[in-house]
N, C-alpha and C positions, 0 to 999 in steps of 0.2 A: 037636420044633416045639411052640410055646405053645399050652396048652390055652385055651379061653374064659376060665375063671377066672382064670388067671394073667396073660392078656391086660389084663382089665380090674382097674382098682383096685388097683395094686400096693400102694397107702397112702391113706388120708386124711388130708389136710393142709388146716389154716385158709388161705384166702386172705387174707392179713393184708392185702395193697393193695387189697382190694376189701371192699365193704359187707356183702358176705352171709355166712351163716353157714359152717361146714364143707361142703367140696364134695368128691366123690371124684373125682381126676384120675387120668386113664389116662396110665401111664408103660410104656416097653418095658423090655426085660429088663437094657439098656445104659446107661439113662436114669433114675438115681435121683432121688428127691424132695429131694436136696440139689444137684442139679445147677444150677448158675447160670442156666438157661434153661428149667427145667423146667416152669413154666408156662404160657411161651409156647409151646413143644412141644405140652403137652397142649391148648393154645386150640387151634392149628392144626389138631391132629389132631381135636378134638370139632368142629369146622367142616368138617372132611372136605378141609383143604387140604394136608395131608400125610399121608403115608402111610408104614408101616416096612416092614420085609422078612418074608418068609415065616417065618423062624426066629423072630420076636419081637423082633429088634433094630430100632433106629435108627440105628446108626452115627453119633451125632454129630460124629465127629471127621473122617469122611470128607469130601473135596471134593466141593462141587456142580458138576452138569455145566451147560452152556447149555440144554440140553432140559429137565432136572428144575426148574431156575430158573423157566423159561417156564411149566412146566405149574404150580408152585405160584401163579406171580402170575396166571394165567390163571384157576386155581379161585378165588381171591381176588376177582377181578374178574368172575367168570361170563361169562368168554369162551366164544365158541362152540368148542365141542372137537369137531366133528363131522369125522371123516377125511376128508382131501380135498388135492390137488395145493398145494404149497407153491410151487412155482417154483424150489426148490433141489434140486441134483443130488445132494446128500447125505442129502435128507428125502423120501422117499416118500410117497404117501397112505398106506401101509401102516404106515408107522412111527405107534405109540401116542400120540405127541406132535404127529402132524402138525398135528390141528385146532386147539391152542393155539398152535404156533408159527406156522401161519399167521395166526390173529387176533392175536396180540402183534405180529407186522410190521406188520398193516393199522393197527393203534392206533398206532404208532410206538414201542413199546415196547422192541423190539428190532430190531438190523439184520444182514443178512448179510455175507458178505466177496466180494472179486472172484471172477468167473467163475460166479456162483450157488453159492456154497457157503454153508451155515450152520455147521458144525462141531457139531453138537449134542453131542458127547460130549466135547468140549473144557472144561476147567474154568474156573470165574469167579472173578476176584477181588474182593475186597472193595471196592475202586472199581468194577468193573463191576457188581457188586451193587447199588450205591447210585443209580448211573446209570440202571439200568433201574427202580427203585422211584421215582425222582424224576421219571421218564416217566410210570410208571403212575399216581401219585397227586399230590394238591395238593398242595404246599408252597410257602410264600412266599418272598419274597426275603428274604435273611439277610447279616448281616455276615459278610466273608471269615473261612474259619476259619483257625486259628493253627498247626496239626500242624507239627511240624517238618519232615517228610519228603512234603509237599504243597505244590507250587509254583503259581501262579498259571496258570501255561501248560498245566497237567495237564488232561487230558480231563474229568474228574470233579470238578475243582476246585470249581464252582459248586454241583455236585450234593451234594458232602461237606458244602459249607458251610450248605446248607439242611437238610439230614436231621441235621446235629450240631447245628445252633442250636435244632431243634426236640425233640432227646432221641432220635430214631431211631437215628440211627447214632452209635456211642461210638469212642473212642480207647482209647488205652492209658495206663499210668501214667507213662510216660515223655513223653508229648504227643506221640505219633506214631499214625499212623493206619494205617500199613502197607497201601499202597492196593494193592500187586501182589501182595499174599499170597493164595493161594486162601482163599475164604472155604468155613468147613465147614458141615456140615448144621445144625449147632446154632445157628452166628452168624446164617446167613439166617433161620432160624426166627425167630432174637429180631429181626432188622431188620425181617421182613415182620409180625411179629405187632405191634410198635410201630407201623408204618405203616399197620395197618387198624384198629388198637384202641389207642387212645393211653391207655388205662387202664394199660399195661404201662410207662408214664412216671411216676413217680412225680410231679412236677409238675403234670402232666395228670390224674393222679387226685384231687389235691387239688382241682384244679378244677372235676371234677365233682362233688365233695362239696359245693362253694360252691354251683354251679347247682341241685343238690338242696334247699339251705337257703334259696334265693331264689324256686325253684318253690313251697315251702312257705310264703313270705310272700306269693307271690301268690294262692293258694289262700284264704289268711286276709285277703286284701285289707289286707296290712301295708306299704303302699307307703312308709311312713317308714322300714321296715326295707331294703327294696327300696333304697331312696336310698342306703345306707351303702355300698353297691357301685359306685356312679355317681361319675363324674369330676364335678367343681365347675365345671370348665370346657368340656366336652364335652356333659353332660348325656345323656337316655337317649331314644333313638329308637324310635317303635312303628310297623310297617308292617304291612297286613294280607294283603298278598301279596309273596311275595320278588321276583317280576317288577316288580309294581307298584312297589315302593320304588324302583328304579331311575329311573321316571317321573316320581313324585310326592313322593320323597322322606320320604314320611310325615309323623309328628308328634313333634317333638322338645320334652320338659320338661327344665327346670332342675332340678339337685339340690334346690333348696328349692320347686320347685313339688310335687314329686313325693308329699310327703306328703299333701298335700289332693286326689291325684288322684282319688279317688272322690267327692269334695264338689264337684268343680269343673262349675259348671253351663255352661260354654261349648260351642257345638256346632262341633267341629273335623272340617275336611277332610282326613281320614286317607288316603284315595285313591280309586281306584275299582275298582268290582268286577272282576275278571277275567273278561273277556268279554264283558259285557253293557256295560260303561263307565258303568254309574250311580254317581254319588258317593256314597261311604260319609262321610255327615255326622252325628255323633254326639257325645254329650257323652261323657267317658271313662269313666263308670258304663256305659252302655249299648256303647261299645265294648269295655268289659271280658267283658258277657255275652255280645255276638254274634260277637267275634272273638279276642279275645287269650285267653280262659278258656273257649272254647265247646267242649270235650273233656275226655276223661277221659285226664288226663296223670299218670303215676306216676313216682316216683323212679326212678335208673337204676344199676346197679352198675356198667356198661360204658356205652360210648360208643355202640358199636353202629354197623355199617354203614347209612347214610342208605337209604331205602326210594326216595327222588324225589330223585336226584343233582340235577337242574336246581335245587331250590330253593337248595342249596348253590353252585352254579355262581353264581346271579344275587346271592346274599350276597357272595361272594368279588368281583363285580364293583367293587362298592359299596365293601368292606372287605377288601382284599388280604391284608392281615396278621392277619386275625382268626382265632380259634379259636372253633368253632360247637359249642354242646352242643345237639343236637336231641331233643326229645322228642315222639314220635309216636304219633299214635291211627290205628290201622290202616283205621278203619271197621267197617261192618257187613255180615253176608253178606246181609241184606236188600237193600242197595242195591250189591251186588258190590264192596264195598270202595271203590266212587267216593266216599263221603263222609268219607274219609280227612281228617286235619288235622296240622297238624304248628306246634310252639312252638320256635323257634329263638332260644336266647340268644346274643348276637354278644359276645365278649370280645376286647379288646386291651390289651396292656399299656402302662403308662404309663410315663413317661422314667426312673422309679424303679426299674423292672419288675416292677411290681405289675400284676395282673389287676384290668381295671375293665369293668363292663357297660356297653356303649356302645349296645346296639340290642336290641328283641326283635322278630323278624320271623316272622309267622305266614304259613300258606300252606294251600291246601286246593285241591279239584278247581275248574275253571274253570267258572263258571256258564254 
């Protein structure tokens, strides 16, 4: 059996795709640093989402069972794992995954089979994996995939299209997806890691670096530099609350107006205080201090899972194709973290496929 020392830090490697200096990553006896999904596996292990075996192995090439797939997704979503009746004839309340299975069914992530069977030990295919992840996480509509072995009437065709377009699911060099091939533990880890942490997708990592540059410009009040990331036709919209943005629409500035943002003396109606309904009528400079940058936001190495999921739900109602980079201020112990705030940069691709900043949506506790 592996000792504690050999379990931890088989090697120290540079996370070349991240902004941080070298970090120790935890690898298993059979997952070397050179493994194509080593970082994804290490990340999920670090987050407590995946486990290895008692002999210190991960068994990356083994297939994934339905029970294990549901458990890993359940841990990623913090689903209720309390052991309980599932209603399935082959999953008793004593099954160690009964809580995750019951929760995943309740959330519509996975379904059973006729006659109340779940088949927890059946292996999961690549297509089934993508379908579960598509139901578990938000992915916008996407162009139809062009994999040679995926027909439009395949049950997972749309899910594969969405996840492939986002870079979460990838095919093979011969333009096949191999939907009916059992997914391996390493492949499942890669799919899941990309679904919950976009930094594992090179394009999304570049976008995160761009967002960090924009954050620095906002802190320095360099709105002329912020304007370089904004569309000439759509401008940049500011909203003080994610929910209120749906009702009021916020205030939109053109690309040419942004350089003079802090000098603009006009009192704009940005929206209404969430809860009280009072008007938020301020100059841009006062809005900057009271809402836009009224918290300590720091650059990020990873996207990270949102603490306030309804914030993203509201934003996606307005911008269904958007990718959101959220900067979160957790609040203070003094107020029991009720003084949390967030700054959400909303990006969409233009017709040329370039990312453009279209909105900055703040959020905070309802007054």
